[in-house]
A tleap script that builds the chain and sets N, CA, C and O, in Angstrom:
source leaprc.protein.ff14SB
mol = sequence {
  NMET ALA VAL LEU LEU ALA GLY PRO GLY ARG
  ALA ASP GLU LEU VAL ALA ASP VAL LEU PRO
  LEU THR GLN HIE ALA PRO LEU GLY GLU ILE
  PHE ARG ARG PHE VAL ALA LEU GLY ALA ALA
  LEU GLY ASP ALA ALA ALA GLY GLY THR PHE
  ARG GLU VAL PHE ALA SER LEU SER GLY ARG
  PRO ALA ASP ARG ARG ALA LEU VAL ALA ARG
  ILE ALA LEU ALA HIE GLY LEU ILE MET THR
  GLU GLU ASP HIE ALA ARG LEU SER GLN CLYS
}
set mol.1.N position { -3.749 0.284 -15.469 }
set mol.1.CA position { -3.980 0.262 -14.052 }
set mol.1.C position { -5.392 -0.224 -13.744 }
set mol.1.O position { -5.600 -0.954 -12.775 }
set mol.2.N position { -6.354 0.175 -14.556 }
set mol.2.CA position { -7.730 -0.242 -14.321 }
set mol.2.C position { -7.862 -1.760 -14.381 }
set mol.2.O position { -8.600 -2.363 -13.602 }
set mol.3.N position { -7.136 -2.367 -15.317 }
set mol.3.CA position { -7.174 -3.824 -15.437 }
set mol.3.C position { -6.606 -4.470 -14.177 }
set mol.3.O position { -7.159 -5.443 -13.665 }
set mol.4.N position { -5.508 -3.925 -13.689 }
set mol.4.CA position { -4.896 -4.445 -12.466 }
set mol.4.C position { -5.875 -4.353 -11.299 }
set mol.4.O position { -6.087 -5.331 -10.583 }
set mol.5.N position { -6.465 -3.187 -11.110 }
set mol.5.CA position { -7.352 -2.985 -9.965 }
set mol.5.C position { -8.618 -3.824 -10.061 }
set mol.5.O position { -9.179 -4.209 -9.035 }
set mol.6.N position { -9.072 -4.110 -11.258 }
set mol.6.CA position { -10.270 -4.925 -11.435 }
set mol.6.C position { -9.954 -6.419 -11.393 }
set mol.6.O position { -10.860 -7.242 -11.263 }
set mol.7.N position { -8.697 -6.765 -11.499 }
set mol.7.CA position { -8.302 -8.166 -11.570 }
set mol.7.C position { -8.440 -8.910 -10.251 }
set mol.7.O position { -8.486 -8.299 -9.183 }
set mol.8.N position { -8.504 -10.220 -10.336 }
set mol.8.CA position { -8.692 -11.051 -9.147 }
set mol.8.C position { -7.394 -11.449 -8.444 }
set mol.8.O position { -7.442 -12.161 -7.441 }
set mol.9.N position { -6.249 -11.014 -8.939 }
set mol.9.CA position { -4.963 -11.466 -8.415 }
set mol.9.C position { -4.830 -11.297 -6.912 }
set mol.9.O position { -5.352 -10.347 -6.329 }
set mol.10.N position { -4.125 -12.230 -6.299 }
set mol.10.CA position { -3.928 -12.217 -4.848 }
set mol.10.C position { -2.441 -12.323 -4.531 }
set mol.10.O position { -1.693 -13.014 -5.224 }
set mol.11.N position { -2.024 -11.630 -3.474 }
set mol.11.CA position { -0.663 -11.737 -2.940 }
set mol.11.C position { -0.743 -11.414 -1.453 }
set mol.11.O position { -0.056 -10.521 -0.956 }
set mol.12.N position { -1.584 -12.150 -0.766 }
set mol.12.CA position { -1.843 -11.882 0.648 }
set mol.12.C position { -0.592 -11.966 1.516 }
set mol.12.O position { -0.513 -11.313 2.557 }
set mol.13.N position { 0.373 -12.755 1.098 }
set mol.13.CA position { 1.593 -12.911 1.892 }
set mol.13.C position { 2.385 -11.603 1.994 }
set mol.13.O position { 3.178 -11.433 2.920 }
set mol.14.N position { 2.176 -10.691 1.061 }
set mol.14.CA position { 2.878 -9.408 1.092 }
set mol.14.C position { 2.330 -8.462 2.153 }
set mol.14.O position { 3.008 -7.515 2.550 }
set mol.15.N position { 1.113 -8.711 2.611 }
set mol.15.CA position { 0.396 -7.790 3.487 }
set mol.15.C position { 0.628 -8.078 4.970 }
set mol.15.O position { 0.578 -7.160 5.789 }
set mol.16.N position { 0.875 -9.307 5.318 }
set mol.16.CA position { 0.887 -9.742 6.721 }
set mol.16.C position { 1.794 -8.916 7.628 }
set mol.16.O position { 1.416 -8.610 8.759 }
set mol.17.N position { 2.978 -8.552 7.155 }
set mol.17.CA position { 3.924 -7.810 7.993 }
set mol.17.C position { 3.667 -6.307 8.004 }
set mol.17.O position { 4.138 -5.601 8.895 }
set mol.18.N position { 2.921 -5.819 7.017 }
set mol.18.CA position { 2.769 -4.375 6.843 }
set mol.18.C position { 1.499 -3.838 7.487 }
set mol.18.O position { 1.535 -2.785 8.123 }
set mol.19.N position { 0.399 -4.524 7.340 }
set mol.19.CA position { -0.887 -4.022 7.828 }
set mol.19.C position { -0.899 -3.684 9.322 }
set mol.19.O position { -1.507 -2.681 9.698 }
set mol.20.N position { -0.260 -4.469 10.185 }
set mol.20.CA position { -0.259 -4.122 11.615 }
set mol.20.C position { 0.447 -2.807 11.945 }
set mol.20.O position { 0.242 -2.256 13.026 }
set mol.21.N position { 1.275 -2.299 11.033 }
set mol.21.CA position { 1.982 -1.041 11.301 }
set mol.21.C position { 1.023 0.117 11.538 }
set mol.21.O position { 1.380 1.090 12.201 }
set mol.22.N position { -0.185 0.023 11.006 }
set mol.22.CA position { -1.137 1.127 11.160 }
set mol.22.C position { -1.619 1.269 12.599 }
set mol.22.O position { -2.312 2.233 12.924 }
set mol.23.N position { -1.270 0.347 13.444 }
set mol.23.CA position { -1.674 0.424 14.849 }
set mol.23.C position { -0.685 1.189 15.717 }
set mol.23.O position { -1.070 1.727 16.756 }
set mol.24.N position { 0.597 1.251 15.309 }
set mol.24.CA position { 1.595 1.782 16.236 }
set mol.24.C position { 2.764 2.538 15.605 }
set mol.24.O position { 3.417 3.325 16.291 }
set mol.25.N position { 3.042 2.326 14.340 }
set mol.25.CA position { 4.269 2.860 13.736 }
set mol.25.C position { 4.183 4.365 13.482 }
set mol.25.O position { 3.090 4.907 13.314 }
set mol.26.N position { 5.325 5.031 13.454 }
set mol.26.CA position { 5.354 6.448 13.076 }
set mol.26.C position { 4.841 6.624 11.645 }
set mol.26.O position { 4.946 5.711 10.825 }
set mol.27.N position { 4.293 7.790 11.354 }
set mol.27.CA position { 3.690 8.047 10.053 }
set mol.27.C position { 4.680 7.884 8.904 }
set mol.27.O position { 4.308 7.372 7.848 }
set mol.28.N position { 5.922 8.301 9.080 }
set mol.28.CA position { 6.927 8.158 8.022 }
set mol.28.C position { 7.185 6.711 7.664 }
set mol.28.O position { 7.314 6.368 6.488 }
set mol.29.N position { 7.262 5.864 8.672 }
set mol.29.CA position { 7.474 4.429 8.421 }
set mol.29.C position { 6.264 3.826 7.716 }
set mol.29.O position { 6.407 3.026 6.792 }
set mol.30.N position { 5.076 4.215 8.159 }
set mol.30.CA position { 3.857 3.729 7.503 }
set mol.30.C position { 3.869 4.123 6.035 }
set mol.30.O position { 3.578 3.303 5.165 }
set mol.31.N position { 4.206 5.381 5.761 }
set mol.31.CA position { 4.229 5.833 4.375 }
set mol.31.C position { 5.206 5.010 3.546 }
set mol.31.O position { 4.842 4.503 2.485 }
set mol.32.N position { 6.428 4.875 4.014 }
set mol.32.CA position { 7.445 4.127 3.255 }
set mol.32.C position { 7.038 2.674 3.021 }
set mol.32.O position { 7.177 2.155 1.913 }
set mol.33.N position { 6.542 2.030 4.056 }
set mol.33.CA position { 6.199 0.607 3.933 }
set mol.33.C position { 4.976 0.383 3.043 }
set mol.33.O position { 4.920 -0.599 2.302 }
set mol.34.N position { 4.002 1.285 3.113 }
set mol.34.CA position { 2.809 1.114 2.281 }
set mol.34.C position { 3.064 1.507 0.834 }
set mol.34.O position { 2.428 0.954 -0.063 }
set mol.35.N position { 3.969 2.442 0.577 }
set mol.35.CA position { 4.383 2.716 -0.800 }
set mol.35.C position { 5.002 1.444 -1.382 }
set mol.35.O position { 4.672 1.039 -2.496 }
set mol.36.N position { 5.888 0.827 -0.628 }
set mol.36.CA position { 6.527 -0.412 -1.090 }
set mol.36.C position { 5.488 -1.512 -1.301 }
set mol.36.O position { 5.582 -2.281 -2.257 }
set mol.37.N position { 4.499 -1.588 -0.412 }
set mol.37.CA position { 3.445 -2.592 -0.558 }
set mol.37.C position { 2.631 -2.338 -1.817 }
set mol.37.O position { 2.333 -3.274 -2.558 }
set mol.38.N position { 2.267 -1.090 -2.067 }
set mol.38.CA position { 1.518 -0.772 -3.281 }
set mol.38.C position { 2.282 -1.177 -4.530 }
set mol.38.O position { 1.709 -1.740 -5.462 }
set mol.39.N position { 3.581 -0.887 -4.546 }
set mol.39.CA position { 4.415 -1.265 -5.690 }
set mol.39.C position { 4.478 -2.785 -5.839 }
set mol.39.O position { 4.370 -3.313 -6.946 }
set mol.40.N position { 4.651 -3.472 -4.728 }
set mol.40.CA position { 4.751 -4.941 -4.781 }
set mol.40.C position { 3.435 -5.571 -5.242 }
set mol.40.O position { 3.440 -6.539 -6.003 }
set mol.41.N position { 2.322 -5.026 -4.787 }
set mol.41.CA position { 1.026 -5.562 -5.218 }
set mol.41.C position { 0.807 -5.292 -6.705 }
set mol.41.O position { 0.241 -6.123 -7.416 }
set mol.42.N position { 1.258 -4.126 -7.173 }
set mol.42.CA position { 1.168 -3.835 -8.600 }
set mol.42.C position { 2.023 -4.780 -9.415 }
set mol.42.O position { 1.577 -5.297 -10.439 }
set mol.43.N position { 3.253 -5.010 -8.972 }
set mol.43.CA position { 4.157 -5.924 -9.674 }
set mol.43.C position { 3.605 -7.343 -9.708 }
set mol.43.O position { 3.817 -8.078 -10.673 }
set mol.44.N position { 2.897 -7.719 -8.649 }
set mol.44.CA position { 2.332 -9.068 -8.562 }
set mol.44.C position { 0.957 -9.170 -9.233 }
set mol.44.O position { 0.344 -10.238 -9.239 }
set mol.45.N position { 0.478 -8.057 -9.797 }
set mol.45.CA position { -0.855 -8.006 -10.409 }
set mol.45.C position { -1.921 -8.501 -9.435 }
set mol.45.O position { -2.821 -9.258 -9.798 }
set mol.46.N position { -1.791 -8.050 -8.184 }
set mol.46.CA position { -2.662 -8.512 -7.102 }
set mol.46.C position { -3.771 -7.504 -6.821 }
set mol.46.O position { -3.851 -6.936 -5.732 }
set mol.47.N position { -4.625 -7.294 -7.819 }
set mol.47.CA position { -5.721 -6.346 -7.677 }
set mol.47.C position { -6.687 -6.706 -6.561 }
set mol.47.O position { -7.177 -5.824 -5.856 }
set mol.48.N position { -6.963 -7.978 -6.395 }
set mol.48.CA position { -7.869 -8.419 -5.327 }
set mol.48.C position { -7.331 -8.072 -3.952 }
set mol.48.O position { -8.068 -7.578 -3.099 }
set mol.49.N position { -6.061 -8.326 -3.735 }
set mol.49.CA position { -5.434 -8.001 -2.450 }
set mol.49.C position { -5.373 -6.494 -2.254 }
set mol.49.O position { -5.641 -6.004 -1.157 }
set mol.50.N position { -5.021 -5.744 -3.306 }
set mol.50.CA position { -4.964 -4.285 -3.208 }
set mol.50.C position { -6.325 -3.735 -2.773 }
set mol.50.O position { -6.404 -2.943 -1.834 }
set mol.51.N position { -7.389 -4.151 -3.453 }
set mol.51.CA position { -8.736 -3.654 -3.117 }
set mol.51.C position { -9.115 -3.997 -1.683 }
set mol.51.O position { -9.703 -3.176 -0.979 }
set mol.52.N position { -8.780 -5.197 -1.255 }
set mol.52.CA position { -9.123 -5.630 0.101 }
set mol.52.C position { -8.387 -4.809 1.154 }
set mol.52.O position { -8.988 -4.381 2.140 }
set mol.53.N position { -7.097 -4.590 0.952 }
set mol.53.CA position { -6.312 -3.794 1.904 }
set mol.53.C position { -6.822 -2.362 1.928 }
set mol.53.O position { -7.017 -1.791 3.001 }
set mol.54.N position { -7.043 -1.775 0.748 }
set mol.54.CA position { -7.523 -0.393 0.679 }
set mol.54.C position { -8.866 -0.265 1.381 }
set mol.54.O position { -9.087 0.697 2.117 }
set mol.55.N position { -9.758 -1.210 1.168 }
set mol.55.CA position { -11.083 -1.176 1.805 }
set mol.55.C position { -10.969 -1.310 3.319 }
set mol.55.O position { -11.705 -0.653 4.056 }
set mol.56.N position { -10.062 -2.148 3.785 }
set mol.56.CA position { -9.924 -2.326 5.241 }
set mol.56.C position { -9.410 -1.050 5.895 }
set mol.56.O position { -9.756 -0.759 7.040 }
set mol.57.N position { -8.598 -0.295 5.187 }
set mol.57.CA position { -8.086 0.968 5.713 }
set mol.57.C position { -9.125 2.081 5.589 }
set mol.57.O position { -9.100 3.036 6.365 }
set mol.58.N position { -10.020 1.969 4.642 }
set mol.58.CA position { -11.042 2.987 4.413 }
set mol.58.C position { -12.126 2.962 5.480 }
set mol.58.O position { -12.853 3.941 5.649 }
set mol.59.N position { -12.238 1.884 6.181 }
set mol.59.CA position { -13.243 1.778 7.227 }
set mol.59.C position { -12.858 2.509 8.502 }
set mol.59.O position { -13.560 2.411 9.508 }
set mol.60.N position { -11.754 3.237 8.471 }
set mol.60.CA position { -11.252 3.945 9.653 }
set mol.60.C position { -10.995 5.411 9.300 }
set mol.60.O position { -9.844 5.848 9.316 }
set mol.61.N position { -12.048 6.183 8.980 }
set mol.61.CA position { -11.864 7.534 8.451 }
set mol.61.C position { -11.194 8.528 9.398 }
set mol.61.O position { -10.560 9.471 8.925 }
set mol.62.N position { -11.308 8.357 10.691 }
set mol.62.CA position { -10.714 9.317 11.629 }
set mol.62.C position { -9.291 8.936 12.033 }
set mol.62.O position { -8.665 9.642 12.824 }
set mol.63.N position { -8.786 7.852 11.511 }
set mol.63.CA position { -7.475 7.325 11.889 }
set mol.63.C position { -6.402 7.872 10.940 }
set mol.63.O position { -6.370 7.509 9.764 }
set mol.64.N position { -5.522 8.745 11.453 }
set mol.64.CA position { -4.469 9.341 10.617 }
set mol.64.C position { -3.542 8.291 10.038 }
set mol.64.O position { -3.117 8.410 8.889 }
set mol.65.N position { -3.225 7.281 10.800 }
set mol.65.CA position { -2.315 6.247 10.292 }
set mol.65.C position { -2.945 5.506 9.111 }
set mol.65.O position { -2.263 5.204 8.131 }
set mol.66.N position { -4.235 5.216 9.202 }
set mol.66.CA position { -4.924 4.543 8.100 }
set mol.66.C position { -4.991 5.448 6.873 }
set mol.66.O position { -4.861 4.974 5.745 }
set mol.67.N position { -5.193 6.739 7.087 }
set mol.67.CA position { -5.226 7.684 5.969 }
set mol.67.C position { -3.876 7.726 5.259 }
set mol.67.O position { -3.820 7.661 4.031 }
set mol.68.N position { -2.799 7.833 6.014 }
set mol.68.CA position { -1.460 7.841 5.419 }
set mol.68.C position { -1.211 6.521 4.689 }
set mol.68.O position { -0.630 6.519 3.604 }
set mol.69.N position { -1.634 5.417 5.261 }
set mol.69.CA position { -1.445 4.113 4.629 }
set mol.69.C position { -2.205 4.033 3.302 }
set mol.69.O position { -1.664 3.521 2.322 }
set mol.70.N position { -3.438 4.524 3.250 }
set mol.70.CA position { -4.216 4.513 2.000 }
set mol.70.C position { -3.537 5.352 0.916 }
set mol.70.O position { -3.401 4.918 -0.228 }
set mol.71.N position { -3.116 6.556 1.295 }
set mol.71.CA position { -2.448 7.436 0.331 }
set mol.71.C position { -1.175 6.779 -0.185 }
set mol.71.O position { -0.923 6.767 -1.389 }
set mol.72.N position { -0.377 6.235 0.720 }
set mol.72.CA position { 0.889 5.610 0.335 }
set mol.72.C position { 0.671 4.372 -0.523 }
set mol.72.O position { 1.413 4.144 -1.479 }
set mol.73.N position { -0.331 3.576 -0.195 }
set mol.73.CA position { -0.633 2.374 -0.972 }
set mol.73.C position { -0.938 2.746 -2.420 }
set mol.73.O position { -0.445 2.110 -3.352 }
set mol.74.N position { -1.750 3.774 -2.596 }
set mol.74.CA position { -2.090 4.217 -3.946 }
set mol.74.C position { -0.870 4.823 -4.648 }
set mol.74.O position { -0.651 4.576 -5.834 }
set mol.75.N position { -0.086 5.606 -3.927 }
set mol.75.CA position { 1.133 6.178 -4.525 }
set mol.75.C position { 2.079 5.073 -4.976 }
set mol.75.O position { 2.667 5.159 -6.054 }
set mol.76.N position { 2.225 4.052 -4.168 }
set mol.76.CA position { 3.123 2.957 -4.525 }
set mol.76.C position { 2.735 2.286 -5.821 }
set mol.76.O position { 3.588 1.790 -6.558 }
set mol.77.N position { 1.460 2.273 -6.092 }
set mol.77.CA position { 0.965 1.650 -7.308 }
set mol.77.C position { 1.341 2.454 -8.556 }
set mol.77.O position { 1.539 1.880 -9.627 }
set mol.78.N position { 1.439 3.778 -8.421 }
set mol.78.CA position { 1.647 4.624 -9.601 }
set mol.78.C position { 3.031 5.280 -9.675 }
set mol.78.O position { 3.375 5.866 -10.701 }
set mol.79.N position { 3.818 5.191 -8.617 }
set mol.79.CA position { 5.134 5.830 -8.619 }
set mol.79.C position { 6.083 5.154 -9.601 }
set mol.79.O position { 5.995 3.951 -9.850 }
set mol.80.N position { 6.988 5.948 -10.147 }
set mol.80.CA position { 8.007 5.405 -11.048 }
set mol.80.C position { 9.110 4.739 -10.211 }
set mol.80.O position { 9.173 4.918 -8.995 }
set mol.81.N position { 9.955 3.987 -10.867 }
set mol.81.CA position { 11.074 3.350 -10.172 }
set mol.81.C position { 12.029 4.388 -9.595 }
set mol.81.O position { 12.602 4.183 -8.525 }
set mol.82.N position { 12.200 5.499 -10.303 }
set mol.82.CA position { 13.067 6.569 -9.807 }
set mol.82.C position { 12.510 7.160 -8.510 }
set mol.82.O position { 13.260 7.449 -7.577 }
set mol.83.N position { 11.200 7.334 -8.464 }
set mol.83.CA position { 10.566 7.848 -7.242 }
set mol.83.C position { 10.768 6.877 -6.080 }
set mol.83.O position { 11.047 7.295 -4.956 }
set mol.84.N position { 10.627 5.589 -6.355 }
set mol.84.CA position { 10.841 4.581 -5.309 }
set mol.84.C position { 12.287 4.625 -4.813 }
set mol.84.O position { 12.537 4.510 -3.613 }
set mol.85.N position { 13.226 4.790 -5.726 }
set mol.85.CA position { 14.639 4.849 -5.339 }
set mol.85.C position { 14.904 6.062 -4.455 }
set mol.85.O position { 15.620 5.958 -3.459 }
set mol.86.N position { 14.334 7.208 -4.810 }
set mol.86.CA position { 14.521 8.417 -3.980 }
set mol.86.C position { 13.920 8.224 -2.595 }
set mol.86.O position { 14.519 8.633 -1.600 }
set mol.87.N position { 12.768 7.617 -2.519 }
set mol.87.CA position { 12.112 7.393 -1.232 }
set mol.87.C position { 12.925 6.448 -0.357 }
set mol.87.O position { 13.012 6.646 0.855 }
set mol.88.N position { 13.517 5.430 -0.955 }
set mol.88.CA position { 14.278 4.461 -0.161 }
set mol.88.C position { 15.590 5.027 0.352 }
set mol.88.O position { 16.182 4.459 1.269 }
set mol.89.N position { 16.066 6.145 -0.221 }
set mol.89.CA position { 17.292 6.774 0.234 }
set mol.89.C position { 17.074 7.587 1.502 }
set mol.89.O position { 18.038 7.929 2.186 }
set mol.90.N position { 15.862 7.893 1.817 }
set mol.90.CA position { 15.574 8.758 2.978 }
set mol.90.C position { 15.471 7.972 4.245 }
set mol.90.O position { 15.234 8.544 5.309 }
savepdb mol mol.pdb
quit
């Protein structure tokens, strides 16, 4: 995981539809979508994009939606496939 996070990989196209959700979406939707984004960025070895998204969300400490998005993004990176399957069933 450390190699992934330190890597320069980019997958900016994965972020465009998800990042705006932190402005208006319910917390459950934010969690589900950012878990999926974290997993997709991990699969794409997009450490550069992951760091950039995480940093952009970290600049909003009082924002609950940004906090949920940060937690979910990190969870998506480390969750097993079984965990992802259970989450998608809900």
